[in-house]
N, C-alpha and C positions, 0 to 999 in steps of 0.2 A: 401918253411915254413919262413926261412929268411926272403923275400919281403912281406911275411903277419904281421909278424912279428913286421917290421918293422913300417909298413902299420897303425896298430894297436897305437901302439906308439906315430908318428906322431897323429892322431885324436884325441885321449885323452891325446895330450902337446897342440893339438890346444882349444880345448872344455877348459880345463881349463884355458887355456890364456885368451880367450874371456866369460867369466863365473864371473861374476863377485861373486857372491853370492849363497852359496848353507846353506839351510835351511834346518834340520831334521823336520820333519810333526811329530813325537813323543820324548818322551824325551826317554832317550836310558833306557832299561828297562821295557818301560811300554808301546809297541808296540801293539794294541789291536788285538787278535783273534788271536797271534803271537803264535807256540807250541814254547815254553822252550827248551833250549839246543842243538836246531837243527844248523848246523854249515850256515854262507855265504857265498851260491859260484855263488855271483852274478856276474855276467865276461858278458862284455865289448868288442866285434869284430866289425873287418871292414872283410863284405865280396866282394867278388870276384865282386860283382853287385857293388861296392859304399856304399852300406847301410849298416847306424851306428845300429850293433843291441844291447840291453840289455836284459839278463834273467836271471832267478831265482830271482829276487828281491826281497827283505826280509825286506830291512828297505829304507823307501820312502823317497824323499828331494822333495819340489821347487828349480830347479837354477834359479836367476834373471836376468835377462838383462834388464841394462839401456837405454835408448836413450843418444848418445850424445849429442845430445842439448838439450834447453831448454824440457822436457816434459809436451804431454798435460795437466796431469791429470788421464787420464786414464790407464787401463792396462790387457789385458788378459791371463787367465790360458788356458798353450797349453795342450791338453792332444796328445802322439803320439799314433798310430794303432799299430798295431803287432799285433791282435788275441789273445789279451788275452792272446800270448803264446810267445812274445817274444815285446819288444818297439823300434820304428824306431826309434831313437834319435833324428839323423840329419835331413835328409830333411824334418821330419816330426817333430822334435823339434827345434832341436837350429837354423835352420836356417828359420823356421816360427817366430821365437823370432829376429832374424837379419832384417826381412820385415816389423816388426813390429816396431821394434826402431826406420825405418826409416821415419816410419808416427809418429814418437816422442811419440809412446806409453808402457809402461814400459811390458815385456813379464817374464811370471814364467813358468817353461817348468817340467809337473809332470813327475816328475818317480814313479809312483803307482805301489804298489806290484801286481805278474799277480797271479790269481788264481791257487792252489799247495794242496791239500791234505797235503801233508808235511809238509808245509810249517805255515799252520794255520788253523782251523779250520772255518765253515760255509763260505769256501772259498768266494762266491756267494756275499757275504754282504762285501768282502776288496774294494775292487777298489775305491768302491763308500763311503764307512766308507772316504778312503785317499782325494777323490776330495773333500772332503766335509771339513775338518779338512785344506787341503790347502787355497781352496776357506774361509773361516774362521780365519786362518792363512795370508792371505792377506788383508784382513780387518782390523786387528788389528794392523797390523802395517805399515794402508796406513798413516799416517803422515809421518814417516820415508820415504816414495818414496816416497814422495808430486803426493797420487795418489788421485784420487775423490771419496767416498766409493759406490756414484752414481754411476759413470761409469766402471766398474768390470765385463770385462763377463768372458765364458769362451768357448774356442774355442778345437775339436778333430776331428778326422782323423780317416776313417774305426773304428775298435775298439773303439781308441780311441773320437770316434765321438756319437759309442754306452753311452760311458762313460760320455763325455758332455749332452749328449740328456738324461740319468740317472739324473744328477743332477741337470737340467734345472725344470724334471718333480719328483723327490723322495724327493728332499730335504725339503720337507714340510710333508714326509712320517711317519707313525712308528714312534718308540718312543726316537727315538736318531734326530728328525728333527731338522732342524736350522738353522732361517731363516739367518742368516748369511752366510749362505754357498750357499744361493741363490744368482745365476748370474742374471746379471740387462740384459745381454742380452746372447746369443749364435749363433757359426757361427761354422756350421756342412759341413765338403769337405767329400763326399764320405760316411755319414756314414751305419756304421751297425746300426736300428732304431728297427725291428725283432726280433723276437725269436719262429715267426711260420713261414705258408707256401716260404716265401723269405727271410728265417736268408741267412748268412753264416753261415754253421754248424760250421765250428772250433770255434769260436768265441762262438758261445750258448754253445755247447760241452766244451771250458776251461772254463768256468764263472760259467756253474750250475753243472758243472763236473754230480755226479752221481744223480742231480735232473735237470737233460735235460730231464728227458722226464716227468717233472710233468705239467699239467697243469696250477696248478696256479704260479710256476714257470716262466712258460714262458709267461703268462700272466702276469705275477707283471713287468717282464724285455724285455715285449715289449712296446717299448715307446710310440706308436702312440696311444696304446693303455691308455698311461698315464697323456699325455695330457691335462690340467685345462686353467681359465683362468684365472689361475696364473702362468701361463709357458711366462718365456722370454720373446719379441720380437729375432727370429729365421731368419737366414741367411745360404740358403741351398746351396752346390754346389754337381755336379752327372754327371757322366756319359753315355749315353744313353747303349754302347756299353761293361758297366763295369759287367765283367763275373765273380768275386768274391763277391761282392754285388750289386745285383739287385736294379735299378736306383726306383724301385717302394719304396723301402724304406727308399728314400727323400719321393716322391708323396703324401707317406700315412703320412710319419709326416707335413707334407704343409700343406693334407686335414684334418688332426685333429687339425693346429691350427687356418684354417679360421674357422673352424664349433666352436670353441670357442674362435673366438673374441680376438688371442694372432697374432698380428702383424707378419708376415711372406712371403720374398725375395726366390724365388728358382729362381739359375740359372742352367737348364741342358743343356748339350752339347753333340751335335753324335759323337765324337771320344773320349778315351782320357785315355778307359780300367779304370785301378784300380792304386791306390797306387802313383802318381804323385807329388804332393805338389806342389813345384812352378814351378818343371820343367816341360815346357807345351810347351814349340816352336814348337818341330815336329807335335802339335795337331788345329796346326788351331788355331778355335777360342775360343779355351780352355786359351789360353792365355791372354782370358782378366779377368777368374775371378778374379785376385786376385788384375783389378781398377776397380770391380762392387763392389767387398766386400769392396772396401774402400771409393765406393761411399755412398755404405750402411749407414757405420760409421758413413761418413758426415751426412746424413743425419738424424740419431740418434742421433746425438748430442754427439755422441761419440768421436768421434776427432773432 
C-alpha cells in the first residue's frame, strides 16, 4: 500500500511539474448540467499495470503543454480513453502531448466529465458539452499561445475517440451548435465509433445510461451515421485483432468519410490489440503509426 501511495504521489508530482497551465472549462458554480451540492470525489491513481487513471471527474479542465522550441502554430486537443468510466490520463494524455510537443505542436489534454447520473443531468450530453467548450476556449486563447485558428485539431483514443468523432460530427447539431467548436482535423486511434452492432458496450452504456436502449440515441451517437461533407479531414488507426473495440468501427467511419467526400486516411495493423497509445514496440509494424500520423499532418499542412 505504501509503495502504491508513493507511486501515485510521484506520478502526480511529475504531471504537475510537466504541465504548464491548467484551464477550467467553466466558471466556478456555473458548470452546465451539474447537480448542485454533490461533493467532488475525483480520484487519480496509478494502477499496478502502470496506467494512470482519473475517475469521478466533476470539474473539467484543459491542461496545456507547450513545445520547448519554436511552435509551428498548430494545436491538438487530446481526449484520453477509458470507456467513459475513467480517463487514461497518462499514456493517452500526457505522453501524447509530449509527442506532439516534439513536432512543435501545442497540446491540450482534456479532462472531460465522465457520465454519471449522480453528478449531472442528461449525462449523455455532458462529454460533448465539455469538448465543445474546450475547443472554443482554445480558439479564443489562440493568440495567447501562438496558435493558428485554422490549424486546431482533435485527437482521441478509444472512448476518447468516440468523443473526438462526436465533436467532429456534432459541433453543428442541435440548439448548442457552435462553429468555433469545429476541429480543423481529427485523429482517431482505435476509436469507439458506433453504438450499433460492433460497439464497445461499456462506452455505450456509460454514456447513454438509461437511454442505452433508445434507438434514437443509439443512432445519434453512432458517428458513422453522422458524417457529412462538413466533417473535417480524419486520420484513423486500428488493430485488426482489437477485441475490445472491433476494427469495423474505424472502417465504417472511413467509408462514411469517402461517401461524403471527406479527406480520410486509415491505417490497419494485424496485431496490437487495444489501448497501446505509443507503447507499440512489441507489435512489429504497429510502431509505424506515429510516423504515418506525422506524415499525414505534414501533408495536411497542420505542421
